[in-house]
N, C-alpha and C positions, 0 to 999 in steps of 0.2 A: 448463895450456896445451897443447897439442898438440906436437909437435915441427916440423909443418910452418906453423900460426900463429906459431912462433918464431922459422923462418926468415925469417919475412915482416916480424915486427914490429919485430925487431933491428937491421935499418937506418934504422926509422922512429925509436929511441930513440936512436941513432947523432947519427939528422940532429937529435933534437931539443937534444943539447947542444951545439949551435953555432945553438943559435935560445929561449934559455930565456926566462924572462917577464919582458918591459920594461915589465908595465901592470899595476895591481891593481883592478880593479872593486868590492873591499870598499873601497876607499880613495876611487878618484876617478870620478868619471862617464866614461863613456867618450864623446869625441867622436863616434866613430862604429861601427859593427857590423855585420857584415859574417856574411850568414845564409845561407849556402850549400847550394843544393839542387836542382842540377842533376840532379833523376833524372825517374819519369816523372809524367802528369800528376794521378795519382792521390796518390802521395806528397807533391805540390808541396800540393796543395785542403789534406789531409792535416795541413801546415805551417802553414798559415793564423792559424787559435789563437794560436799561437807569434808573430806577429809585432805582433796587437794587446797582448798580453804587457809586448812591451818597450816598445810606444809607450805604456801608462801607468806603466811602470817608471824610463821614461826619457825624459820629451816633450821635453828637449832635446837629445838626441842624435838624429845622423842615422844610420838604419835603410836599408841598402842587402841589397836580396834578391838572390844570385847563382846564378842557374836556366840551364837549358837556354831558349834561342832560341826553343823551341817552346813554352814553358808562360809566353810573354809575356801571352798574352790572359787567363792566372786571375787577375791583378796586377795588372791595367789597373783604373783607379779605385778602388786600394784603398787606403783615407785613412791608414792607420797604414807606410805606407814612402814614402821620401824620393825612392828612387830603385831602380834596374830594370838590373842588369849583365848581360849575358850569357857564360855558359861555357858551350862548348858542352861538355864533359866527356865523355871516353870510357868511364864507366865506371858500372855500377849505371843503367842503363836502357836502352829498347829500340831509342830513337831513333836512336843511333850506332851502323852495322852492325860496324865494324871497334872491337871495345873490347877490341884483344891489349897485351901486356902493350908491345911496343914503341909503339903505337899510344897509350897513355897516358903513357908517358916521352916521346913527342915532342910531347906538347898543354902537360902540364908544365914543357918545358924554349924549348919552342919557339914554343908558338900566342899570336898575336897580341891575344887577350884576354888572358891571362894579363901579355904582355908591359905593356900598356897597364892594368892594377889595380897592378902594381910600379910604375911610373913615379909612380902617386899617393902612394910613401912610406908604405905598411903603413894597418894597422885597428889600434885599439887593441884592440877583441877580434872575435872570427869563432867559427862556429859552424858544426860538420859536421851535419846534422840526420841526415842518414843514419849517419854513423861509419862511415868505413874511413881503409887506413895510406893510400889515392889523397888522399882529404881533409884529412887530417893532414898532409900533405905540399903538398899543395896551398894550406893556409892558412900554414904555412911559406915558402913561393915567395912570397905575397903580403905575407910582413911581419907576420902577427899576431901582437901583441905580446902577446893571451891568449885563447886556444884552446881553446875547448867539443870535445868528442866523446863515444863513447859506446864504452862497453868491455861485448866477449866476443858484438860482431856478426860485422863484418868488419874489425875493426884499427884502426890510429892512433892510442889512448888514451894509449899513453905518450910518443906528441907531443903531448899536451894537458895543461896544467895543470887541467881540471876534466873532468867526464865523468860520466853517467850507466850504470849498470849495465842491460845491455840484457834485458829483462826479455817474454814476450808480453802486453803490455795493447796498450792501442789506442797507435795510430801518433800520434794528433795527441798523448793525454795525454803519453808518451815526449818529445814536441817541445818541452810547457809544463815538465816534469821540467828542462829542460835552461836554459829560463828562468829558471828555480826557484832555479839554481846562479848566478844574478848577481843573485838577491835580490826575484825581480818575485813579489807576491803577488795580483794582480786579476786570478784567469785565469779568460777568458771559458770557456762553454759548450766542450765537445771535437767540436767540430762542423764543418765547412770554411765559409768565408766566402766570398761572390763578391760585387760590389758593381756592381750594373746601374745602364746611367742610361737614363732617358725615354724615348729616342732606341730605345735596345735594346729597350724593355720595345713600345714601339708596333710596331715592326718584328715583336714576336715575335704579338704581337696579330689582327695582321692574316694572318699565316703560318697561325693556327687558323682564320679568319672567312671566310677569303678564298674555300676551297673547302667551305667544309661549306656543306650546304643549309639551306633555313630550315624548323625543327620546332617546335613550341610543346614537347615531351618535354625535359625533362632531360639534358644531354650529357655523356655522361664521355669527360674526353680523358686516354687512355692514351699514352705516350712509351715507344717501344718499342727497346731497344740491341742491335745483333747482331755487335757489335764485341766484343777482346776483346784487349790487350797480347800477350795468348800465344794464339796461334790453339788449344791443344790448353783451354784455359778458354772458350772459345765453344760456349755449348750449339748444336748441329746446327741450318739457318734453315728448314731443313723443321718442324723439332719449332717453333719459336717461330713460323711462320705457324701452320701446326695451334691453337697456345695462343690464337693472336690472333683466331680465326674460333669457337672456343667461349666466351671473353668474349665477342665482341661477341653472337654469339647468345644466351648468358643473360643479357646485359643489355638484350638485345630485349626477351626475356621479361621482363623483370618491370618493360617501358614505357620502357626507357630509348632514350637516341641512343646510339653509341659513334663517338668518333672516335681514328681511331688515327695516330700519328707513331710514321717509325719514323728514328733521327737515328745517327750517324756522319760517318766522313771521306769522300774519294771511292774510298780504298781498299775500304771496306766496300757500297759498290753494288751488287756483285755480290750478296753472301747477303742485302741487301736487298729485292731483286729476287725472290729464291730463296724469301724468307719471304716475300712478296707472292702469289706466283703458289700456293705453298703455303696460304695463307687465304681463295681463291679470289674471284672476280670479287662474291660478292656483300657484301662487310668493306669497309668505309669506312677504308680503311687508304691512305697516301701517305709515297713517300720523300724526307726530305731530306739523306739521305747525301751528303756533298761537295757539297751544296747552297745551305746558308746558312754564314755565317762563324760560328767557332766560340763568338765572346757572343751571338749571337742566337738558337744553342743554346741554350744558358744559362736565356736568358730563354724561351725554347717550355719550356724542365722546368718553372721556375718558375710557368707559368698550365697546368702539368696536375694532374690528379687523382688519378694512381696511374703510377708507370715499372717498366717491366719489365727484367731487364736480367743482362749477366754479373758479374761480377767486375772491374769495367772501370773506367773514371772516368766514367762515366754514375750511376755507384753514390755515388759521392761529392758529384757536383753535385746530385742529387736531396736528399743529405742535408745542402747548405748552405739548400736551400727548404721541408726539415722535409716533403716529399712522401712519403707514403707508398709505400716502396718494397719489390720482390718480386728479389731477385736468387738466381739459375740458378747452382747450385754442382755439381761433377763435374768429367769430365774429368783432367786434371793437378791438380785440390784434391780429394786424398783426404782432408783432415784439417778439414772444414768448423767442428767448432766453434773448431780456430785460426784459421781465416780469419776467422771472426767476432770471436773475442778483436781481433786486432788490427783487424782492418778495417770491423766492424758500428759500428752507430749505432743505439742504444735509444732504445724508445716510434716510432720509424717507418721501421724497415727491418726484416725477419724473410727468411730465406734457406728455400732449398730443394734438400734434394741426395739422394741415391739411399737408398731405405731399406738398412738393414743384416740380416744374418742373425743370428742368436743369437750367436754368434764374434766378433762384430764387421766381416765380409767386407762388403763393394759386393755387393747382388744384379744391379745394374748400372751403365752407367756414368753414367747421366743420369738425372733424378728423372721419374717418368710425368708428362706431359702434365697429367692431368686435377690433380692435387695441385697443380701451377702454376698452374692454372689457376682451382682453389679459396683458394687463398694470395692470387691476385689480385684477386677477388670481394670475399673480406676486407677488403682494401684499400681496396677500393671504401666500404664500412659505416662503416671508419672512418675515412673519411675525410668521409663526410659526417655522423657526429655532432659531426664536430668545430667547436665555438663562431666562426663568422663565415669558417667557408670558401666556395669559392665553391658548391659543392653545398647544404653547408648554408641557403646564401642563395635557394638558387633552388629549394628545397622547398618 
C-alpha cells in the first residue's frame, strides 16, 4: 500500500475501532440489508443482479437500495427490493459537481438524507458496492453493524468486516462476489436488469410507429446514442451522423427500411441535432433527446434491433434487453481491452476501437466510420438470425 493510500486508510481504520461488528450474518439472518450505490447510471445498472441474488438468499430480509436521486428510474418496478432511499453522495459520480473533501465531510456529517437514515437505528448489514473510504465512513455513520467493501480500489476496506479483492472483471460479477460473502449461491446472469410496465412498453411502441411511414419491407430499428458521462468518451457527433447515413444506405440496398432514434438527455439535444444534420435529409432519423422520460427510453431500446452507443448508460440498457450492441471506444479510453473486461457483455456486445500500430500505439483517436458501420450491419445479421426475434418473425 502506497503512503498516500495509507494516509487515507488510517483514519478509516481508526474510526472502525469505535464501530466494531455487532452482527454476524453467518449466524443470524439480517433484518435489513442496505446496498449503497450512489454512483453513475451505468454503475447502478451493473449492480442490479446483486439485488436478485440477495433476495433469493434472504427472502424475508428487507432490502434497501441507497442510491443517488438521479438513479431512481433504474430501480422502479424492481421486484427484488423493498425500498429505495436517496443518498446524493458527492463522490464517485459525475452528477454532483462539488466533489471536494469539504463537501464530502459536509454530506457525511450534515446531510438531511444521512440524518434521516441514522434515525432508523442502524442496519444489520451494509454493502458499499463501489468500495471507497467515503462509503466506509458512510456505513459507519449509518450504524451498519456488519460492513462489506472492496480492497484495492478506492480504500475503505479496513473499516469493513468483509471485503472482496478488486480485480479487472465485470463490474456486475464483482458485485455478486460481495453477495457471495453473505452466502448467496443462486447467482443470476451478469447482466443489468430493468423491469418495465405494460404502459411503458405501449408508449414505446407508439414512439416507434407513430412517425413511421407504411412499408411492406422489413424495418430495422436502430437506437443511437451521442452522449457520454465524460465528454472525452463521446464519438464526435458528425461521425455518428456519417455512420448512420451509411448504415441506412446499406440496409436500403439490401431491401430493408431503417428507422433510427437518437436517445439522450436534454443536454444531448445539440449533439443529436449535429448528428442528424451530418446524416443528411434522406435518412429516417429522429431525436428523442430530452423529449421522453428515462423509462420510456428504456422501453424504446427494448424494442430496437440494434444499438450504437458510446461507453455510457445506453450500453448497459441495451445489455439488459440482450440487444446487439456496438460500442465505439476512443478518446480518453486508451485501453479498450480493460474497458471491455469490466463493462462488456458477452454474446450481445462488440466494441470498435482505433486500430493500433505494430508497437501498440493508436493510429487515430477514434475508429474509422467504415469499421463501425460494418460492425452494426453484422449485428443486424446476428439479430435477424436469433430465433423468435422481431426480425426473424418478419422474415
